[in-house]
C-alpha positions as a LaTeX table, in Angstrom:
\begin{tabular}{lrrr}
\hline
Residue & $x$ (\AA) & $y$ (\AA) & $z$ (\AA) \\
\hline
Met1 & $-6.92$ & $-13.87$ & $-3.86$ \\
Ser2 & $-4.89$ & $-11.12$ & $-2.31$ \\
Gln3 & $-6.29$ & $-8.10$ & $-0.62$ \\
Val4 & $-4.87$ & $-4.74$ & 0.31 \\
Thr5 & $-4.24$ & $-4.52$ & 4.02 \\
Glu6 & $-2.69$ & $-1.73$ & 6.01 \\
Ala7 & $-0.76$ & $-4.22$ & 8.15 \\
Ser8 & 1.12 & $-5.86$ & 5.27 \\
Thr9 & 4.53 & $-4.58$ & 4.32 \\
Val10 & 3.85 & $-4.92$ & 0.62 \\
Asn11 & 0.34 & $-4.38$ & $-0.66$ \\
Glu12 & $-0.68$ & $-6.64$ & $-3.53$ \\
Ile13 & $-3.29$ & $-5.17$ & $-5.87$ \\
Asp14 & $-5.00$ & $-7.75$ & $-8.07$ \\
Val15 & $-6.80$ & $-6.01$ & $-10.96$ \\
Arg16 & $-7.69$ & $-9.17$ & $-12.89$ \\
Gln17 & $-11.33$ & $-9.04$ & $-11.75$ \\
Leu18 & $-11.79$ & $-5.41$ & $-12.85$ \\
Val19 & $-13.17$ & $-4.50$ & $-16.26$ \\
Pro20 & $-10.14$ & $-3.52$ & $-18.40$ \\
Ala21 & $-11.40$ & 0.07 & $-18.75$ \\
Gln22 & $-11.35$ & 0.43 & $-14.93$ \\
Arg23 & $-7.87$ & $-0.99$ & $-14.37$ \\
His24 & $-5.76$ & 2.05 & $-15.28$ \\
Val25 & $-8.08$ & 4.36 & $-13.31$ \\
Lys26 & $-7.68$ & 2.21 & $-10.20$ \\
Ile27 & $-3.94$ & 1.79 & $-10.64$ \\
Phe28 & $-3.37$ & 5.53 & $-11.12$ \\
Gln29 & $-5.40$ & 6.26 & $-7.97$ \\
Leu30 & $-3.06$ & 3.95 & $-6.08$ \\
Val31 & 0.05 & 5.39 & $-7.70$ \\
Asp32 & $-1.02$ & 8.97 & $-6.92$ \\
Ala33 & $-1.59$ & 8.02 & $-3.27$ \\
Leu34 & 1.87 & 6.43 & $-2.80$ \\
Ala35 & 4.13 & 8.18 & $-0.32$ \\
Pro36 & 7.84 & 8.47 & $-1.18$ \\
Gly37 & 9.47 & 5.10 & $-0.53$ \\
Ala38 & 6.15 & 3.23 & $-0.56$ \\
Ser39 & 5.22 & 0.55 & $-3.09$ \\
Phe40 & 2.65 & $-2.04$ & $-4.07$ \\
Val41 & 2.64 & $-5.16$ & $-6.22$ \\
Leu42 & 0.35 & $-5.07$ & $-9.23$ \\
Val43 & $-1.14$ & $-8.44$ & $-10.25$ \\
Asn44 & $-2.45$ & $-8.61$ & $-13.81$ \\
Asp45 & $-3.46$ & $-11.18$ & $-16.44$ \\
His46 & $-1.22$ & $-9.68$ & $-19.14$ \\
Asp47 & 2.03 & $-7.74$ & $-19.36$ \\
Pro48 & 1.22 & $-4.22$ & $-18.10$ \\
Lys49 & 4.05 & $-2.63$ & $-20.14$ \\
Pro50 & 1.72 & 0.00 & $-21.71$ \\
Leu51 & 0.94 & 1.13 & $-18.15$ \\
Tyr52 & 4.67 & 1.61 & $-17.57$ \\
Tyr53 & 4.92 & 3.95 & $-20.56$ \\
Gln54 & 1.87 & 5.91 & $-19.43$ \\
Leu55 & 3.22 & 6.16 & $-15.88$ \\
Glu56 & 6.62 & 7.34 & $-17.11$ \\
Ala57 & 5.02 & 9.91 & $-19.43$ \\
Glu58 & 2.88 & 11.39 & $-16.66$ \\
His59 & 5.39 & 11.05 & $-13.79$ \\
Pro60 & 8.88 & 10.90 & $-15.34$ \\
Lys61 & 11.62 & 9.37 & $-13.17$ \\
Gln62 & 9.36 & 9.30 & $-10.08$ \\
Phe63 & 8.61 & 5.57 & $-9.90$ \\
Ser64 & 10.34 & 2.21 & $-9.87$ \\
Trp65 & 9.03 & $-0.71$ & $-11.92$ \\
Thr66 & 10.29 & $-4.22$ & $-11.15$ \\
Tyr67 & 8.88 & $-7.41$ & $-12.63$ \\
Ile68 & 8.40 & $-10.20$ & $-10.08$ \\
Asp69 & 6.51 & $-12.66$ & $-12.35$ \\
Arg70 & 6.34 & $-12.44$ & $-16.15$ \\
Gly71 & 3.42 & $-14.65$ & $-17.13$ \\
Pro72 & 2.30 & $-16.49$ & $-19.06$ \\
Thr73 & $-0.95$ & $-16.28$ & $-17.05$ \\
Val74 & $-0.03$ & $-13.95$ & $-14.18$ \\
Trp75 & 2.21 & $-10.89$ & $-14.14$ \\
Arg76 & 3.36 & $-9.28$ & $-10.91$ \\
Val77 & 5.10 & $-5.92$ & $-10.94$ \\
Ala78 & 6.38 & $-3.99$ & $-7.94$ \\
Ile79 & 5.63 & $-0.28$ & $-8.44$ \\
Gly80 & 7.15 & 2.18 & $-6.01$ \\
Arg81 & 7.43 & 5.93 & $-5.59$ \\
Leu82 & 11.09 & 6.93 & $-5.46$ \\
Gln83 & 12.46 & 8.97 & $-2.58$ \\
Lys84 & 13.28 & 12.53 & $-3.54$ \\
Ala85 & 16.98 & 13.38 & $-3.53$ \\
Ala86 & 17.92 & 15.46 & $-0.51$ \\
\hline
\end{tabular}
Protein backbone atom coordinates (compact mmCIF):
# COMPACT_ATOMS: atom_id res chain seq x y z
CA MET A 1 0.00 0.00 0.00
CA SER A 2 2.18 2.79 -1.25
CA GLN A 3 1.09 6.34 -1.67
CA VAL A 4 2.45 9.27 -3.60
CA THR A 5 4.10 11.76 -1.30
CA GLU A 6 5.93 14.93 -2.14
CA ALA A 7 8.57 14.19 0.50
CA SER A 8 9.67 10.85 -0.94
CA THR A 9 12.57 10.74 -3.35
CA VAL A 10 10.89 8.17 -5.56
CA ASN A 11 7.13 8.21 -5.90
CA GLU A 12 5.51 4.80 -6.16
CA ILE A 13 2.24 4.73 -8.09
CA ASP A 14 0.17 1.59 -7.50
CA VAL A 15 -2.50 1.26 -10.20
CA ARG A 16 -3.66 -2.24 -9.25
CA GLN A 17 -6.82 -0.92 -7.59
CA LEU A 18 -7.86 1.14 -10.63
CA VAL A 19 -10.22 -0.20 -13.27
CA PRO A 20 -8.00 -1.26 -16.22
CA ALA A 21 -9.58 1.37 -18.50
CA GLN A 22 -8.48 4.11 -16.05
CA ARG A 23 -4.88 2.94 -15.64
CA HIS A 24 -3.36 4.35 -18.84
CA VAL A 25 -5.18 7.67 -18.36
CA LYS A 26 -3.75 8.02 -14.85
CA ILE A 27 -0.27 6.92 -15.87
CA PHE A 28 -0.15 9.34 -18.83
CA GLN A 29 -1.25 12.20 -16.55
CA LEU A 30 1.69 11.39 -14.31
CA VAL A 31 4.10 11.00 -17.22
CA ASP A 32 3.02 14.33 -18.74
CA ALA A 33 3.59 16.06 -15.39
CA LEU A 34 7.15 14.72 -14.93
CA ALA A 35 9.88 17.33 -14.91
CA PRO A 36 13.16 16.50 -16.69
CA GLY A 37 15.17 14.18 -14.45
CA ALA A 38 12.12 13.20 -12.36
CA SER A 39 10.72 9.68 -12.14
CA PHE A 40 8.19 7.45 -10.45
CA VAL A 41 7.81 3.71 -9.90
CA LEU A 42 4.75 2.14 -11.49
CA VAL A 43 3.29 -0.85 -9.60
CA ASN A 44 1.04 -3.12 -11.66
CA ASP A 45 -0.47 -6.62 -11.56
CA HIS A 46 0.79 -7.55 -15.03
CA ASP A 47 3.68 -6.67 -17.31
CA PRO A 48 2.99 -3.11 -18.53
CA LYS A 49 5.00 -3.62 -21.76
CA PRO A 50 2.12 -2.35 -23.99
CA LEU A 51 2.30 0.91 -22.02
CA TYR A 52 6.00 1.14 -22.90
CA TYR A 53 5.20 0.92 -26.62
CA GLN A 54 2.46 3.53 -26.31
CA LEU A 55 4.74 5.84 -24.33
CA GLU A 56 7.55 5.47 -26.87
CA ALA A 57 5.17 6.11 -29.77
CA GLU A 58 3.79 9.30 -28.23
CA HIS A 59 7.03 10.58 -26.64
CA PRO A 60 9.95 8.99 -28.56
CA LYS A 61 13.29 8.89 -26.74
CA GLN A 62 12.02 11.14 -23.92
CA PHE A 63 11.64 8.56 -21.14
CA SER A 64 13.56 5.84 -19.36
CA TRP A 65 11.94 2.49 -18.54
CA THR A 66 13.64 0.20 -16.01
CA TYR A 67 12.12 -2.97 -14.58
CA ILE A 68 12.59 -3.34 -10.82
CA ASP A 69 10.34 -6.40 -10.31
CA ARG A 70 9.07 -8.68 -13.09
CA GLY A 71 6.17 -10.58 -11.55
CA PRO A 72 4.69 -13.06 -11.42
CA THR A 73 2.15 -11.16 -9.28
CA VAL A 74 3.65 -7.68 -9.04
CA TRP A 75 5.58 -5.67 -11.61
CA ARG A 76 7.48 -2.51 -10.69
CA VAL A 77 8.87 -0.25 -13.39
CA ALA A 78 10.80 2.98 -12.87
CA ILE A 79 9.65 5.52 -15.47
CA GLY A 80 11.61 8.75 -15.78
CA ARG A 81 11.71 11.79 -18.02
CA LEU A 82 15.16 12.14 -19.56
CA GLN A 83 17.14 15.34 -19.22
CA LYS A 84 17.38 17.28 -22.46
CA ALA A 85 20.85 17.43 -23.99
CA ALA A 86 22.45 20.83 -23.47
